[in-house]
C-alpha positions as CSV (number, residue, x, y, z in Angstrom):
1,M,-70.6,-58.9,-40.4
2,F,-69.8,-57.2,-37.1
3,R,-69.6,-53.8,-38.7
4,K,-72.8,-54.3,-40.7
5,G,-74.6,-55.5,-37.6
6,L,-73.4,-52.4,-35.6
7,F,-74.4,-50.1,-38.4
8,I,-77.9,-51.4,-38.6
9,L,-78.3,-51.5,-34.8
10,A,-77.3,-47.8,-34.6
11,H,-80.0,-46.9,-37.1
12,Q,-82.5,-49.3,-35.5
13,C,-82.1,-47.6,-32.3
14,G,-83.2,-44.3,-33.8
15,D,-86.1,-45.9,-35.9
16,T,-87.1,-49.5,-35.7
17,S,-88.5,-49.2,-39.3
18,F,-85.2,-48.4,-40.8
19,Y,-83.9,-51.8,-41.9
20,P,-87.1,-53.2,-43.1
21,A,-87.6,-50.0,-45.1
22,Y,-84.0,-50.3,-46.4
23,K,-84.6,-53.9,-47.6
24,K,-87.9,-52.9,-49.4
25,L,-86.2,-50.0,-51.1
26,V,-83.5,-52.2,-52.5
27,R,-86.1,-54.5,-53.9
28,N,-88.0,-51.5,-55.3
29,Q,-85.1,-50.3,-57.5
30,W,-86.0,-53.0,-60.1
31,K,-89.8,-52.5,-60.1
32,P,-91.4,-51.1,-63.3
33,Y,-91.8,-47.4,-63.2
34,A,-95.6,-47.7,-63.5
35,E,-95.7,-49.6,-60.2
36,L,-93.4,-47.2,-58.5
37,K,-95.6,-44.1,-59.7
38,R,-98.7,-46.0,-58.5
39,D,-97.3,-46.4,-54.9
40,Q,-96.0,-42.8,-55.1
41,E,-99.4,-41.4,-56.0
42,K,-101.0,-43.5,-53.3
43,Q,-98.8,-41.7,-50.7
44,L,-99.4,-38.4,-52.4
45,R,-103.2,-38.7,-51.9
46,H,-102.5,-39.5,-48.3
47,L,-100.3,-36.5,-47.8
48,I,-102.7,-34.1,-49.6
49,E,-105.6,-35.3,-47.3
50,F,-103.5,-34.9,-44.3
51,S,-102.4,-31.4,-45.3
52,Y,-105.9,-30.3,-46.1
53,E,-107.3,-31.7,-42.8
54,N,-104.4,-30.5,-40.4
55,V,-102.4,-27.6,-41.9
56,P,-104.1,-24.2,-42.0
57,Y,-102.0,-22.9,-44.9
58,Y,-103.0,-25.7,-47.3
59,R,-106.6,-25.8,-46.2
60,N,-106.9,-22.0,-46.9
61,L,-105.0,-22.5,-50.2
62,F,-107.4,-25.3,-51.4
63,K,-110.5,-23.2,-50.4
64,N,-109.2,-20.1,-52.3
65,L,-108.5,-22.3,-55.3
66,G,-111.8,-24.0,-55.2
67,L,-110.2,-27.3,-54.8
68,L,-110.8,-30.4,-52.6
69,P,-108.1,-33.1,-51.7
70,G,-109.8,-35.4,-54.2
71,D,-108.8,-33.1,-57.0
72,I,-105.2,-34.0,-56.5
73,R,-104.8,-37.7,-57.2
74,T,-101.9,-38.0,-59.6
75,V,-98.5,-36.4,-60.1
76,E,-99.9,-34.6,-63.0
77,D,-102.7,-33.1,-60.9
78,L,-100.1,-31.2,-58.9
79,E,-100.1,-28.6,-61.7
80,K,-103.3,-27.3,-60.2
81,L,-101.5,-25.9,-57.2
82,P,-99.2,-22.9,-57.1
83,I,-95.5,-23.1,-56.5
84,L,-94.3,-22.9,-52.9
85,T,-91.3,-20.6,-52.0
86,K,-89.2,-20.1,-49.1
87,D,-90.6,-16.6,-48.8
88,I,-94.1,-17.9,-48.6
89,I,-93.2,-20.3,-45.8
90,K,-91.5,-17.6,-43.8
91,E,-94.5,-15.2,-44.2
92,H,-97.0,-17.9,-43.2
93,W,-94.8,-19.9,-40.7
94,E,-97.5,-20.3,-38.0
95,E,-100.0,-21.5,-40.7
96,F,-97.7,-24.3,-41.7
97,K,-97.9,-25.9,-38.2
98,P,-100.0,-29.1,-38.3
99,A,-102.8,-29.2,-35.7
100,N,-101.3,-32.3,-34.2
101,L,-97.7,-31.2,-34.3
102,S,-97.3,-31.5,-30.5
103,S,-97.9,-35.4,-30.9
104,M,-95.2,-35.8,-33.6
105,K,-91.6,-36.7,-33.4
106,Y,-89.5,-34.4,-35.5
107,Y,-86.3,-32.4,-35.8
108,N,-85.9,-28.7,-36.2
109,R,-83.5,-28.2,-39.2
110,A,-82.0,-25.3,-41.2
111,T,-80.4,-25.1,-44.5
112,G,-76.8,-24.0,-44.8
113,G,-77.8,-20.5,-45.7
114,S,-75.6,-20.2,-48.8
115,T,-78.0,-17.7,-50.3
116,G,-78.1,-15.5,-47.2
117,T,-80.1,-16.3,-44.0
118,P,-80.6,-20.0,-43.2
119,F,-84.0,-21.4,-44.0
120,H,-85.6,-23.2,-40.9
121,Y,-88.1,-26.1,-41.2
122,R,-89.2,-29.2,-39.4
123,L,-88.3,-32.8,-40.5
124,S,-90.3,-35.8,-39.3
125,K,-88.2,-38.3,-37.5
126,R,-89.6,-41.2,-39.8
127,D,-88.9,-39.1,-42.9
128,R,-85.2,-38.6,-41.8
129,F,-84.6,-42.3,-41.5
130,L,-86.3,-43.0,-44.8
131,S,-83.9,-40.4,-46.3
132,A,-81.0,-42.4,-44.8
133,A,-82.3,-45.7,-46.3
134,L,-82.6,-44.0,-49.8
135,L,-79.1,-42.6,-49.5
136,Y,-77.5,-46.1,-48.7
137,R,-79.5,-47.7,-51.6
138,G,-78.2,-44.9,-53.9
139,W,-74.6,-45.6,-52.7
140,G,-75.3,-49.2,-53.5
141,Y,-75.5,-48.3,-57.2
142,G,-71.7,-47.7,-56.8
143,G,-71.1,-50.9,-54.9
144,Y,-71.6,-49.8,-51.3
145,H,-72.9,-52.2,-48.6
146,L,-74.1,-51.3,-45.2
147,G,-71.2,-50.8,-42.8
148,D,-68.5,-50.3,-45.4
149,K,-65.7,-47.9,-44.5
150,M,-66.3,-44.3,-45.8
151,V,-64.6,-41.0,-45.3
152,F,-66.5,-37.8,-45.6
153,L,-65.0,-34.5,-46.8
154,A,-67.7,-31.9,-46.4
155,G,-69.4,-29.4,-44.2
156,S,-72.5,-29.0,-42.1
157,S,-75.0,-30.1,-44.7
158,L,-73.4,-33.6,-44.5
159,G,-73.1,-33.5,-40.7
160,V,-69.5,-32.4,-40.5
161,G,-68.5,-30.0,-37.7
162,T,-72.0,-29.8,-36.3
163,T,-71.6,-31.9,-33.2
164,S,-69.4,-32.2,-30.2
165,H,-66.1,-34.3,-30.5
166,L,-67.7,-37.0,-28.4
167,T,-70.9,-37.3,-30.5
168,T,-68.8,-37.3,-33.7
169,R,-66.6,-40.1,-32.5
170,A,-69.6,-42.2,-31.5
171,H,-71.2,-41.5,-34.9
172,E,-68.0,-42.5,-36.7
173,I,-67.6,-45.6,-34.7
174,S,-71.1,-47.0,-35.1
175,R,-71.2,-46.2,-38.8
176,N,-67.7,-47.0,-39.6
177,I,-66.9,-43.6,-41.2
178,R,-64.4,-40.8,-40.6
179,K,-65.3,-37.1,-41.1
180,L,-63.0,-34.4,-42.5
181,S,-64.0,-30.8,-42.7
182,S,-64.0,-28.7,-45.8
183,Y,-64.1,-25.4,-43.8
184,N,-60.3,-25.3,-43.6
185,M,-58.3,-27.0,-46.2
186,G,-54.8,-25.6,-45.8
187,K,-51.6,-27.5,-46.4
188,K,-51.5,-29.0,-42.9
189,E,-55.1,-30.1,-42.9
190,M,-54.8,-31.7,-46.3
191,Q,-51.6,-33.6,-45.2
192,D,-53.4,-34.7,-42.1
193,Y,-56.3,-35.9,-44.3
194,A,-53.9,-38.0,-46.3
195,G,-52.7,-39.6,-43.1
196,V,-56.4,-40.5,-42.2
197,L,-57.0,-42.0,-45.6
198,N,-53.9,-44.1,-45.4
199,A,-54.6,-45.3,-41.9
200,F,-58.3,-45.9,-42.2
201,Q,-58.2,-47.3,-45.8
202,P,-61.8,-46.4,-46.7
203,K,-63.7,-48.4,-49.5
204,F,-65.6,-45.2,-50.4
205,I,-65.2,-41.4,-50.2
206,R,-68.1,-39.0,-50.1
207,G,-68.0,-35.2,-50.1
208,Y,-68.9,-31.9,-51.8
209,A,-67.9,-31.9,-55.3
210,S,-65.6,-28.8,-55.1
211,S,-63.9,-30.1,-51.9
212,L,-63.1,-33.4,-53.4
213,Y,-61.9,-31.6,-56.6
214,F,-59.8,-29.2,-54.7
215,Y,-58.2,-32.0,-52.7
216,A,-57.6,-34.3,-55.6
217,K,-55.7,-31.4,-57.3
218,W,-53.6,-30.9,-54.2
219,L,-52.7,-34.5,-53.9
220,E,-51.7,-34.6,-57.6
221,E,-49.7,-31.4,-57.4
222,N,-47.8,-32.5,-54.2
223,D,-47.3,-36.0,-55.3
224,V,-49.0,-37.2,-52.1
225,S,-50.2,-40.9,-52.2
226,V,-53.6,-42.1,-50.7
227,P,-55.3,-45.5,-51.2
228,S,-57.6,-45.8,-54.1
229,P,-61.3,-46.3,-52.9
230,N,-63.8,-48.4,-54.8
231,A,-65.7,-45.3,-55.7
232,V,-66.2,-41.6,-54.8
233,F,-69.6,-40.2,-54.2
234,T,-70.1,-36.4,-54.9
235,T,-73.1,-34.3,-53.8
236,A,-74.3,-30.9,-52.7
237,E,-72.8,-29.1,-55.6
238,K,-72.7,-29.3,-59.4
239,L,-70.2,-31.8,-60.5
240,F,-68.6,-30.4,-63.7
241,P,-67.0,-32.7,-66.2
242,H,-63.5,-31.6,-65.5
243,M,-64.1,-32.1,-61.8
244,R,-65.2,-35.6,-62.4
245,E,-62.2,-36.4,-64.6
246,T,-59.7,-35.0,-62.1
247,I,-61.3,-36.8,-59.1
248,G,-61.6,-40.0,-60.9
249,R,-58.0,-39.9,-62.2
250,V,-56.4,-39.0,-58.9
251,F,-58.4,-41.5,-56.8
252,E,-58.2,-44.1,-59.6
253,C,-61.9,-45.0,-59.3
254,E,-65.3,-44.2,-60.7
255,V,-67.1,-41.1,-59.5
256,F,-70.9,-41.2,-58.8
257,D,-72.9,-38.1,-58.5
258,A,-75.9,-37.5,-56.4
259,Y,-78.6,-34.9,-55.8
260,G,-80.9,-34.4,-52.8
261,L,-82.3,-32.0,-50.2
262,N,-84.1,-32.7,-46.9
263,D,-86.2,-29.5,-47.0
264,G,-88.1,-30.9,-50.1
265,G,-87.2,-34.6,-49.7
266,V,-86.1,-35.2,-53.4
267,S,-83.1,-37.3,-54.1
268,A,-81.5,-39.0,-57.2
269,Y,-78.4,-41.2,-57.6
270,E,-76.1,-42.1,-60.5
271,C,-75.4,-45.7,-61.5
272,P,-72.5,-47.2,-63.3
273,E,-74.0,-46.4,-66.7
274,H,-73.6,-42.7,-65.9
275,L,-76.5,-41.8,-68.1
276,G,-78.2,-39.7,-65.5
277,L,-79.4,-39.8,-61.9
278,H,-82.1,-42.1,-61.0
279,I,-85.0,-40.2,-59.4
280,D,-86.3,-41.7,-56.1
281,T,-90.0,-42.0,-55.9
282,E,-90.6,-43.3,-52.4
283,R,-90.0,-40.2,-50.4
284,S,-91.1,-37.4,-52.7
285,V,-92.5,-36.2,-56.0
286,M,-89.8,-34.4,-58.1
287,E,-91.1,-32.1,-60.9
288,V,-89.2,-30.3,-63.5
289,V,-91.2,-27.4,-64.7
290,D,-91.1,-24.5,-67.2
291,Q,-91.4,-20.9,-66.3
292,H,-95.2,-21.2,-66.1
293,G,-95.0,-24.1,-63.6
294,H,-96.0,-26.7,-66.2
295,Q,-94.3,-30.2,-66.0
296,V,-91.6,-30.9,-68.6
297,D,-91.3,-34.5,-69.7
298,E,-87.9,-34.0,-71.3
299,G,-85.8,-30.8,-71.2
300,Q,-84.7,-28.2,-68.8
301,G,-86.6,-26.5,-66.0
302,S,-86.9,-25.7,-62.3
303,I,-86.9,-28.5,-59.8
304,L,-90.0,-28.7,-57.5
305,A,-90.3,-31.0,-54.7
306,T,-93.3,-32.5,-52.8
307,S,-92.5,-34.4,-49.7
308,L,-94.6,-37.4,-49.2
309,H,-93.7,-38.4,-45.5
310,N,-92.7,-35.1,-43.8
311,F,-96.0,-34.6,-41.9
312,A,-94.3,-32.3,-39.4
313,M,-94.1,-29.7,-42.4
314,P,-95.4,-30.8,-45.6
315,F,-93.7,-29.3,-48.6
316,I,-96.0,-29.3,-51.8
317,R,-94.5,-28.1,-55.0
318,Y,-91.7,-26.5,-53.2
319,N,-89.2,-24.5,-55.3
320,T,-85.8,-26.0,-54.5
321,G,-83.9,-23.2,-56.1
322,D,-82.2,-25.8,-58.5
323,A,-82.5,-26.1,-62.2
324,G,-82.4,-29.7,-63.8
325,Q,-82.8,-31.5,-67.1
326,T,-84.8,-34.6,-67.3
327,L,-84.5,-37.6,-69.7
328,T,-87.1,-40.2,-71.0
329,D,-84.2,-42.6,-72.1
330,K,-84.2,-46.0,-70.4
331,C,-81.0,-46.8,-68.5
332,G,-79.1,-49.9,-69.5
333,C,-78.6,-50.9,-65.7
334,G,-82.2,-52.4,-65.7
335,R,-83.7,-49.8,-63.3
336,K,-86.9,-48.3,-64.4
337,S,-87.0,-45.1,-62.6
338,L,-87.0,-41.8,-64.4
339,L,-83.6,-40.0,-65.0
340,L,-82.4,-36.6,-64.1
341,R,-79.9,-35.9,-66.8
342,E,-77.9,-33.3,-64.7
343,I,-78.3,-30.5,-62.1
344,L,-77.8,-27.4,-64.1
345,G,-77.1,-25.3,-61.0
346,R,-78.9,-23.2,-58.5
347,E,-80.9,-20.2,-59.5
348,Y,-78.4,-17.8,-57.8
349,E,-75.6,-19.4,-60.1
350,M,-77.3,-17.8,-63.0
351,L,-76.0,-14.3,-63.7
352,L,-78.1,-11.7,-65.5
353,T,-76.8,-9.3,-68.1
354,P,-77.8,-5.6,-68.3
355,E,-79.5,-6.6,-71.6
356,G,-81.7,-9.1,-69.6
357,Q,-80.0,-12.3,-70.7
358,G,-79.2,-15.1,-68.3
359,V,-75.6,-16.5,-68.2
360,F,-75.2,-19.9,-66.5
361,G,-72.4,-19.8,-64.0
362,G,-70.7,-22.8,-65.4
363,F,-69.6,-20.7,-68.5
364,F,-66.9,-19.2,-66.2
365,T,-65.6,-22.7,-65.2
366,T,-65.6,-24.5,-68.5
367,Q,-65.1,-21.6,-70.9
368,I,-62.6,-19.4,-69.1
369,F,-60.9,-20.7,-65.8
370,D,-60.4,-24.3,-67.0
371,N,-58.0,-22.7,-69.7
372,I,-55.9,-20.8,-67.1
373,P,-53.7,-23.3,-65.0
374,S,-52.2,-20.2,-63.1
375,V,-55.5,-19.7,-61.2
376,R,-55.9,-22.0,-58.1
377,E,-59.4,-20.8,-57.3
378,F,-61.9,-18.1,-58.5
379,Q,-65.2,-16.7,-57.5
380,V,-67.6,-14.5,-59.6
381,V,-70.0,-12.3,-57.6
382,Q,-72.7,-10.2,-59.5
383,K,-73.0,-7.2,-57.1
384,E,-75.3,-5.1,-59.5
385,I,-76.9,-5.8,-62.8
386,D,-73.9,-4.1,-64.5
387,R,-71.1,-5.0,-62.0
388,L,-69.2,-8.2,-61.5
389,V,-66.5,-8.8,-58.9
390,I,-64.1,-11.6,-59.9
391,R,-62.0,-12.8,-57.2
392,I,-58.8,-14.8,-58.0
393,V,-56.3,-16.9,-56.1
394,P,-53.3,-16.6,-58.5
395,E,-50.5,-19.1,-58.6
396,E,-46.9,-18.6,-60.1
397,G,-47.2,-17.6,-63.7
398,F,-50.4,-15.5,-63.5
399,D,-49.8,-12.4,-65.4
400,E,-51.6,-9.5,-67.3
401,Q,-52.1,-11.7,-70.3
402,A,-54.3,-14.1,-68.3
403,L,-56.2,-11.2,-66.8
404,D,-57.0,-9.7,-70.2
405,Y,-58.2,-13.2,-71.3
406,I,-60.6,-13.5,-68.4
407,R,-61.9,-9.9,-69.1
408,T,-62.3,-10.5,-72.8
409,R,-64.0,-13.8,-72.4
410,T,-66.4,-12.4,-69.8
411,L,-67.3,-9.4,-71.9
412,T,-68.5,-11.8,-74.8
413,K,-71.6,-12.3,-72.6
414,S,-72.2,-8.5,-72.2
415,E,-70.0,-5.5,-73.0
416,N,-72.0,-3.5,-70.5
417,W,-70.6,-5.4,-67.5
418,N,-68.1,-3.4,-65.4
419,I,-65.6,-5.9,-64.1
420,E,-63.6,-5.5,-60.9
421,F,-60.8,-7.9,-60.0
422,Q,-59.8,-8.9,-56.4
423,F,-56.7,-10.8,-55.7
424,V,-57.1,-13.0,-52.5
425,D,-55.3,-15.6,-50.7
426,A,-58.3,-18.0,-50.4
427,I,-62.0,-18.0,-51.3
428,D,-64.3,-18.0,-48.4
429,R,-66.5,-21.0,-48.0
430,S,-70.2,-20.7,-47.0
431,R,-71.4,-21.5,-43.6
432,A,-72.0,-25.1,-44.8
433,G,-68.4,-25.3,-46.0
434,K,-69.3,-25.1,-49.7
435,Y,-67.2,-23.3,-52.3
436,K,-69.4,-21.2,-54.5
437,F,-68.0,-20.5,-57.9
438,V,-70.6,-18.0,-58.9
439,I,-72.9,-15.9,-56.6
440,N,-75.7,-13.6,-57.8
441,E,-76.4,-10.9,-55.3
442,V,-78.9,-9.1,-57.6
443,S,-82.5,-9.6,-56.5
């Protein structure tokens, strides 16, 4: 109880609405979807009215479209508005400043910059703590309770390596967590991490999917023992089936995936049924749309986000850069929220052939490199429309036959690709500490 009390106190000091909001969210998870959508659309109308009255960009947009705030009353009405992109925000940065910004409490934030230059935005203080409350509710699907011991293995997007040592320790103590960096995962670091896990005995582990997968493989290959947590929570990257299987087998527990981003406010969490990720409605509107921007009830499409509480910088129909697949199935867990079947990958994980066909980056993982045990890590970079650079960290046993297999399988997608192989000691991580399997540098 002491740990839970300290955990709650630390959050209440930041925002007194945190714990009441968390308790309400926990109750909300069992509400009928119609009721959740009704509350969501009420907040949407408030956000639209605020944006029209206070944000020059949206006021001009509505006037140019011949619309008034009252024309956007439902989630379906959002189709009347165009899709918002990072480039639009950068071009109109000053116009996105609310008239009353000086009276607001907010944080200046930036994405990890895995696609290039970091993207800067503002995040309302209240919205940040609502995000935390939703996160803890989502972990609760996997058995988490406030104040439970947890170890993080991640980079800057999860707050690892972004603050001073003193601040980090205060954060760890008040929240009963330990933070391990995914930036440098050499043999010494991974042995040290095992020591932390054995000493701290966490109930849960959370981190980037690739980092946890990489560490699980190292533990298994080096016969290093660590305590089994109650569950592992993955996020920030696509969790491929082989990664889930390895992480679950090595840590001897269930693996729960999650999806979320602060610059748009969308989030979704997996429950023990593992049918899909339950989409949160309280903080944002998540749309999955086709190439024309029309909402898709069931199927694949681009994920758009409309933040409902980030008044310091409203995002309306913001292109997250992610692709997803929705489901209309009902989950057996009893929660009535809509389901996100899976995250298919970021747009820059799609390669383009010289013939104009898209190739999902997961092809290289599931169809090629999963079949080559002598490759420790790989990365495919599309430098030009007809040129791929494939970086490989080889292990003992890698030979010309394996190389031929990679080349032959890759060329099944396009015979017009020129393939260049590079053998390296390690694959560089992004500035956020993430490991990108596939990168598309073609505009």
